[in-house]
C-alpha positions, 0 to 999 in steps of 0.5 A: 500499500502507498505511504500517504502525504501526510506520512513523508511531507515536511509540516509548516509551511515559510509564507510571505504576504503578496505585498511582501517586497521580493527583496523580502521575499528573496531574503527570507528563502536565504536565511531559511535555505528554501526555494520557495514561499508560499503566498498567502492574503491576511487571512492565511489562505494560499494564494500563490507560491514564488520559488528562486526561479520565479526572481530569477526570471522575473530579473531576465524580463525587461518590464520588471527590470526596469521596476525591479525595486518596486515589485512586490510577491504578487507581480511574479507569484505563480497563482495556479499551486499544485496542492495535495492534501495529507491523505492523498498518495505518495503516488498520486503526488509524485505523478502530479510533480512529473507531469507538471514538472514541478519540484514541490506541492503544497500540501493544504488543508480546505477550508470555508474561508480557502486552502490553508498550507500546512506543509510540503511535499518536494523532490527531496522528501520522495528522494529521501522515501526512496532511500528510506525504503532500500529493502524494497528495491533488489540488491545488486549482485557482483558479477 
């Protein structure tokens, strides 16, 4: 039986508000050594995701380059965030990541007010999961 996202994900999410200047976004990512932040509204509901790649890409586009100092998280975040629930299987989450060519999914709890981010499942988490189940992979025999 497949393990669930809730068994493998890392709980807790680093967030920023949509009005956060991107310099602060970059600083927070660097300080916490993470590759993305979940963008939330004033109620703590997820409205987007901003990654290191988004930051770098924004500097490449001339329209953003001119106003780099004035950009906020909401200007460059991705709003179509791929989400899963703790009860989803690792197989389902892995397929989503491979199909969408992304490195992480946000784990959410649905609430009346919106999607509450509670964790993240990343490619790194999946690799750790694979490493922890070495007994499931047949050992190579020496020739």
